C-alpha positions in Angstrom: -17.3 -31.2 -12.0 -14.2 -31.9 -14.1 -12.2 -28.8 -15.5 -13.2 -29.3 -19.1 -16.8 -29.3 -18.1 -16.4 -26.3 -16.0 -14.6 -24.5 -18.9 -17.5 -25.4 -21.3 -20.2 -24.2 -18.7 -18.1 -20.7 -18.4 -18.0 -20.3 -22.1 -21.8 -21.1 -22.5 -22.7 -18.6 -19.8 -20.5 -15.9 -21.5 -22.1 -16.7 -24.8 -25.5 -16.0 -23.3 -24.2 -13.0 -21.5 -23.0 -11.7 -24.9 -26.5 -12.0 -26.2 -27.7 -10.0 -23.2 -25.1 -7.3 -23.7 -26.1 -6.8 -27.4 -29.7 -6.3 -26.4 -28.7 -4.0 -23.5 -26.3 -2.0 -25.6 -28.8 -1.4 -28.5 -31.7 -0.5 -26.2 -29.8 1.8 -24.0 -27.0 3.1 -26.2 -28.2 6.8 -25.6 -26.3 6.5 -22.1 -23.1 6.7 -24.0 -24.0 9.6 -26.4 -23.1 12.2 -23.8 -19.4 11.2 -23.3 -19.1 10.2 -27.1 -20.5 13.7 -28.0 -17.8 15.2 -25.8 -15.1 13.3 -27.5 -16.4 14.2 -30.9 -16.8 17.8 -30.2 -13.4 18.0 -28.6 -11.6 16.5 -31.5 -13.6 18.4 -34.1 -12.6 21.7 -32.3 -9.0 20.8 -32.9 -8.9 19.3 -36.2 -11.7 21.1 -38.0 -11.8 24.6 -36.4 -8.2 24.8 -35.1 -9.2 25.7 -31.6 -6.6 25.3 -28.7 -7.9 23.0 -25.8 -8.0 24.6 -22.3 -7.5 28.0 -23.9 -10.2 28.3 -26.4 -12.5 25.7 -25.1 -12.9 23.9 -21.7 -11.4 20.4 -21.4 -12.2 18.0 -18.5 -9.4 15.5 -19.5 -5.5 15.5 -19.1 -3.5 16.5 -22.2 -2.8 13.2 -23.8 -6.4 12.0 -23.6 -6.8 14.0 -26.7 -4.8 11.5 -28.7 -7.4 8.9 -28.3 -10.0 11.0 -30.1 -8.0 12.5 -32.9 -7.4 9.4 -35.2 -11.2 8.6 -35.3 -12.0 12.2 -36.1 -9.5 12.3 -39.0 -11.1 9.1 -40.3 -14.5 10.8 -39.8 -13.3 13.8 -41.7 -11.9 11.8 -44.6 -15.0 9.8 -44.8 -17.4 12.6 -44.2 -19.3 10.2 -41.9 -20.4 12.6 -39.0 -20.9 11.8 -35.6 -22.1 8.2 -35.8 -19.1 7.5 -38.2 -17.0 8.8 -35.5 -18.5 6.3 -32.9 -17.8 3.4 -35.2 -14.1 4.5 -35.8 -13.7 5.1 -32.0 -15.1 1.6 -31.2 -12.8 0.0 -33.7 -9.9 1.7 -32.3 -10.7 0.3 -29.0 -11.2 -3.1 -30.3 -7.6 -2.9 -31.7 -6.3 -1.6 -28.3 -8.1 -4.4 -26.5 -6.6 -7.0 -28.8 -3.0 -5.8 -28.4 -3.6 -5.4 -24.6 -4.3 -9.1 -24.5 -1.3 -10.1 -26.6 1.1 -8.0 -24.5 -0.5 -9.7 -21.3 0.2 -13.1 -23.0 3.8 -12.1 -23.6 4.2 -11.0 -20.0 2.8 -14.5 -18.9 5.3 -16.2 -21.3 8.3 -14.8 -19.2 7.2 -16.6 -16.0 4.6 -19.2 -16.5 4.4 -22.5 -18.3 2.6 -22.7 -21.6 -0.7 -24.2 -20.2 -1.1 -21.4 -17.7 -0.2 -18.8 -20.4 -3.2 -20.2 -22.4 -5.3 -19.9 -19.1 -4.2 -16.2 -18.8 -5.2 -15.7 -22.5 -8.6 -17.3 -22.0 -9.3 -15.4 -18.8 -8.4 -12.2 -20.5 -10.6 -12.6 -23.5 -13.7 -13.8 -21.4 -13.5 -10.7 -19.2 -12.8 -8.4 -22.2 -15.9 -9.8 -24.0 -17.9 -9.2 -20.8 -16.6 -5.5 -20.7 -17.4 -4.7 -24.3 -20.7 -2.6 -23.6 -18.4 -0.1 -21.8 -15.1 -0.7 -23.3 -15.9 0.1 -26.8 -17.1 3.6 -25.9 -14.6 5.0 -23.4 -11.0 6.0 -24.0 -10.0 4.4 -20.9 -9.0 1.5 -23.2 -6.1 3.4 -24.2 -5.0 3.9 -20.6 -5.4 0.1 -19.9 -3.1 -0.5 -23.0 -0.4 1.9 -21.6 -0.5 0.1 -18.2 0.2 -3.3 -19.7 3.0 -1.8 -21.7 4.5 -0.3 -18.4 4.6 -3.8 -16.9 5.9 -5.4 -20.3 8.9 -3.0 -20.5 9.7 -3.6 -16.8 9.8 -7.4 -17.4 11.8 -6.9 -20.7 14.4 -4.7 -18.7 13.7 -1.5 -20.8 13.2 1.0 -17.9 13.2 4.1 -20.0 10.3 2.7 -22.4 8.4 1.7 -19.0 8.7 5.3 -17.7 7.7 6.8 -20.9 4.4 4.7 -21.1 3.7 5.3 -17.4 3.9 9.1 -18.2 1.6 8.7 -21.1 -1.0 7.0 -19.0 -0.6 9.6 -16.2 -0.9 12.5 -18.8 -4.0 10.8 -20.2 -5.9 9.8 -17.0 -3.9 10.7 -14.0 -4.7 7.5 -12.0 -1.5 5.6 -13.2 0.6 7.8 -11.0 -0.2 5.4 -8.3 2.1 2.8 -9.9 5.1 4.9 -9.6 5.9 3.6 -6.1 5.5 -0.1 -6.7 7.8 0.1 -9.6 10.5 2.3 -7.6 10.2 -0.5 -4.8 10.6 -3.2 -7.5 13.8 -1.7 -8.9 15.2 -0.8 -5.4 14.7 -4.1 -3.8 16.3 -5.9 -6.8 19.2 -3.6 -6.5 18.8 -2.4 -10.0 19.5 1.2 -9.2 20.7 2.3 -12.7 17.3 1.1 -14.0 15.6 2.9 -11.3 17.1 6.2 -12.4 16.3 5.5 -16.1 12.7 4.8 -15.2 12.3 7.9 -13.2 14.0 9.8 -16.2 11.6 8.4 -18.6 8.6 9.4 -16.5 10.0 12.8 -15.8 11.2 13.7 -19.2 8.0 12.9 -21.0 6.0 14.6 -18.3 7.9 17.8 -18.3 8.1 18.0 -22.1 4.3 17.5 -22.5 3.5 20.0 -19.7 5.8 22.6 -21.2 4.5 22.0 -24.8 0.8 22.4 -23.5 1.9 25.5 -21.5 3.3 27.1 -24.6 0.2 26.1 -26.6 -2.6 26.7 -24.2 -1.0 28.9 -21.5 -1.9 28.8 -17.8 -5.3 27.3 -18.6 -3.6 23.9 -19.2 -4.1 23.0 -15.4 -7.9 23.7 -15.4 -8.9 20.0 -15.7 -7.3 19.6 -12.1 -9.8 22.1 -10.8 -12.7 20.3 -12.4 -12.0 17.2 -10.6 -11.3 18.9 -7.4 -14.9 20.4 -7.6 -16.7 17.0 -8.2 -18.7 15.6 -5.3 -19.6 12.2 -4.2 -20.6 10.3 -7.2 -23.7 8.0 -7.0 -21.9 4.9 -7.9 -18.8 5.1 -5.6 -18.5 3.0 -2.6 -19.5 5.7 -0.2 -22.2 6.9 -2.6 -23.6 3.4 -2.6 -23.7 3.4 1.2 -25.3 6.7 1.4 -28.2 5.7 -0.9 -28.6 2.4 0.8 -28.9 4.2 4.2 -31.3 6.8 2.8 -33.5 3.9 1.6 -33.6 2.4 5.2 -34.5 5.7 6.7 -31.0 7.4 7.4 -29.7 10.6 6.3 -31.8 12.7 3.5 -30.0 13.3 0.3 -30.5 15.0 -3.0 -29.3 13.7 -6.4 -27.8 16.3 -8.8 -26.4 16.1 -12.2 -23.2 18.0 -12.8 -19.7 17.4 -14.1 -21.2 14.8 -16.6 -22.3 12.5 -13.8 -24.8 11.9 -10.9 -23.6 13.3 -7.6 -25.1 13.1 -4.1 -25.8 16.1 -1.8 -26.2 15.2 1.9 -25.7 16.9 5.2 -22.6 14.7 5.5 -21.1 15.4 1.9 -18.3 18.1 2.9 -17.2 16.0 6.0 -17.2 12.8 3.9 -15.0 14.5 1.0 -12.4 15.4 3.6 -12.6 12.0 5.1 -12.2 10.4 1.7 -9.2 12.8 0.7 -7.2 12.2 3.9 -8.4 8.6 4.2 -6.9 7.6 0.8 -3.8 9.4 1.4 -3.2 7.4 4.7 -4.3 4.1 3.4 -2.2 4.3 0.2 0.9 5.0 2.4 0.1 2.1 4.6 -0.5 -0.2 1.7 2.9 0.9 0.1 4.5 0.1 3.5 3.0 -3.3 3.3 4.1 -3.8 -0.4 7.6 -2.6 0.3 7.7 -5.2 3.4 6.3 -7.9 1.0 9.1 -7.0 -1.6 11.9 -7.0 1.0 10.8 -10.3 2.5 11.7 -12.0 -0.8 15.1 -12.6 -2.2 14.0 -11.0 -5.4 10.9 -9.3 -6.6 9.2 -11.4 -9.3 6.9 -10.3 -12.0 3.9 -11.8 -10.3 4.7 -9.8 -7.1 4.7 -6.6 -9.0 1.3 -7.6 -10.8 -0.1 -8.2 -7.3 1.2 -4.7 -6.1 -0.4 -3.1 -9.0 -3.6 -4.7 -8.5 -3.8 -3.9 -4.7 -3.0 0.0 -5.2 -5.6 0.1 -8.0 -8.3 -1.5 -6.0 -7.5 0.6 -3.1 -8.0 3.7 -5.4 -11.3 2.4 -6.7 -12.7 1.7 -3.2 -11.5 5.1 -1.5 -12.3 7.5 -4.6 -15.2 9.9 -4.5 -15.8 8.9 -8.2 -16.4 5.5 -9.4 -17.6 5.6 -13.0 -18.3 2.2 -14.9 -15.3 2.6 -17.0 -13.1 2.6 -14.1 -13.1 -1.3 -14.2 -11.4 -1.3 -17.6 -8.2 -0.2 -15.8 -8.3 -3.4 -13.9 -8.7 -5.6 -17.0 -5.1 -6.2 -18.0 -4.0 -7.0 -14.5 -6.8 -9.2 -13.0 -5.9 -12.4 -15.1 -2.6 -12.8 -13.3 -4.2 -12.6 -9.9 -5.8 -15.3 -7.7 -9.0 -17.1 -8.8 -11.2 -15.7 -6.1 -10.2 -12.2 -7.4 -11.0 -13.2 -11.1 -14.4 -14.4 -10.1 -15.2 -11.4 -8.0 -14.2 -9.3 -10.8 -16.4 -11.1 -13.4 -19.3 -10.8 -11.3 -18.6 -7.2 -10.4 -18.4 -6.3 -14.1 -21.5 -8.1 -15.0 -23.5 -6.2 -12.2 -21.9 -3.0 -13.5 -23.3 -3.6 -17.0 -26.7 -4.6 -15.6 -26.7 -1.2 -13.8 -25.0 0.8 -16.6 -25.9 0.8 -19.4 -28.5 -1.8 -18.4 -31.1 0.4 -16.6 -29.3 3.3 -15.3 -32.4 5.4 -14.9 -33.5 3.0 -12.4 -30.3 3.6 -10.4 -30.8 7.4 -10.7 -34.4 6.8 -9.3 -32.8 4.9 -6.4 -34.8 1.7 -7.0 -34.2 -0.7 -4.1 -33.0 -3.5 -6.3 -30.6 -1.4 -8.2 -29.3 0.2 -4.9 -28.6 -3.3 -3.6 -26.9 -4.4 -6.9 -24.7 -1.4 -6.6 -23.5 -2.2 -3.1 -23.1 -5.7 -4.0 -20.8 -4.7 -6.8 -18.8 -2.3 -4.6 -18.6 -4.9 -1.9 -17.0 -7.3 -4.5 -14.4 -4.8 -5.3 -13.5 -4.3 -1.5 -13.5 -8.1 -1.2 -11.0 -8.1 -4.0 -8.8 -5.8 -2.2 -8.8 -7.7 0.9 -8.0 -10.8 -1.1 -5.2 -8.9 -2.9 -3.6 -8.0 0.4 -4.2 -11.5 1.6 -2.1 -12.8 -1.5 1.0 -11.2 0.0 3.2 -13.7 2.0 3.8 -10.7 4.3 0.1 -10.8 5.5 -0.5 -14.4 5.3 0.2 -16.8 8.3 0.9 -19.5 5.8 3.8 -19.7 3.4 2.1 -18.9 -0.1 3.6 -20.4 -3.1 3.6 -17.7 -5.8 3.4 -20.1 -8.6 -0.1 -20.0 -10.0 -2.6 -22.9 -9.5 -4.7 -24.0 -12.5 -7.8 -21.9 -12.2 -10.0 -24.6 -13.6 -8.8 -27.0 -11.0 -9.4 -24.6 -8.2 -12.9 -23.9 -9.6 -13.7 -27.6 -9.1 -13.2 -27.1 -5.3 -15.3 -23.9 -5.2 -18.3 -25.9 -6.9 
C-alpha cells in the first residue's frame, strides 16, 4: 500500500467515524449536560448575581478555570438565549481554541521540520482533533491544551517570561500543567540558558502569586477549597486501576460497589484505601524516576532540541494519566497538541484510544456504569494503549534505547506502509 492510498484510507475512515460521532453525540448528549450545567450556573452566579466563587458558592475548579465560562455567559446574557445558547457559545469558543492550537503547533513544527513534515503534523493534528470533537466541544480542557501549546511555542521563540506566564495560567486553570515545570527547567539548565531559566520561573511565580493573592482578597480563605475537593475523590471507574478492579470483579475477584459523587462514578472496594495510598506515593516516586531519565536524556545530548522537549512533555503527561486515581474522558484533550510530534506508534495508539473513549463516553456510558463485559474490556484496552504510549515515549529517548535513535522525524505515511 503506497502512502497516498494509505492517506486516503485514513481520511475515508475518519469521515465515516465523524458520521458515527454525530449520531452518538445527538443520541447521548444528555451525558454532557451535568458538566455544562455546572459551567452555566457558575458563570451565571458571577455575572448575573454578583456572587463570589469559593466564598458564596462552592467551586470544584481552580480560579482561572472561571475565565473559560465567562465569555459564553456574557454572549448568552446579551442574546438572552438561556442555557442552550450558552452551550452553543461555549462550543464555538472551543472550536476557536482548537483552531489556534493547531495553528500554533504548526508554527512550532516550522522551527525544526521541513515543509512536508510540517504539513504532516498539520494533518495529524486535524484528524485527531476531529476525532476528539464529541468531548472537545463541551469541556473547558480545550483552553488548557491551548495554554500548553503556547508554553512550548514561547520556549521555542525564546520568550521565557511569556512561557512562564502561560504555564501559570494552565496550572491555575487545571493544576496538571505543574508537571511540565521540571522538563522546562531541565531544558534551560542543560542548554546553559540560566538567564532564561530565571525569567521563566519568574513568569510562573509572579502570575501564580498575583492570582492567588487576588483570589484571597476576593474570596478569603475558602479559595483553596477546590484542593480538598480533589483530595476527597476516590478511584474513578475509568482510571487505569479502576479498569483493573472492575475486570477483576467480573472474573470473580474482589467485590466492589459503584457510587456517584464528585460529579463522577467511583469504586468502593476493600482495597480502595490501600490503593489510594499506593497511587499517591507511586506517582511521586515514578515521576521523580522519570524526571531522572529525562534529565539524563537531555544531558547526553550536546543541546536539548524542541523535539526532545516535546517528548519529555508527552512522557510526563502519559505518566500522570496512567497513575492518576481519576481519568475522565476529557483528559485525553490535554495530550492533543503534543501527540502529532511523537513517533508514529504513539500517534496510532492515541487515535485508537480516543475512538474507544468516545465509544464508551458519550457512546454508551450507561453500559460502562452497569459493568457490561464488552465495555469493561474496551476500557481496559483503552487504558492499556495509554500505558503502551508511555512505554514507547520512554523508548523514544536515546538514553533508554540500545540503538542510536535519529530524532529527525520519519514520514509517518512511509512508516505506515511497513506496519500494513
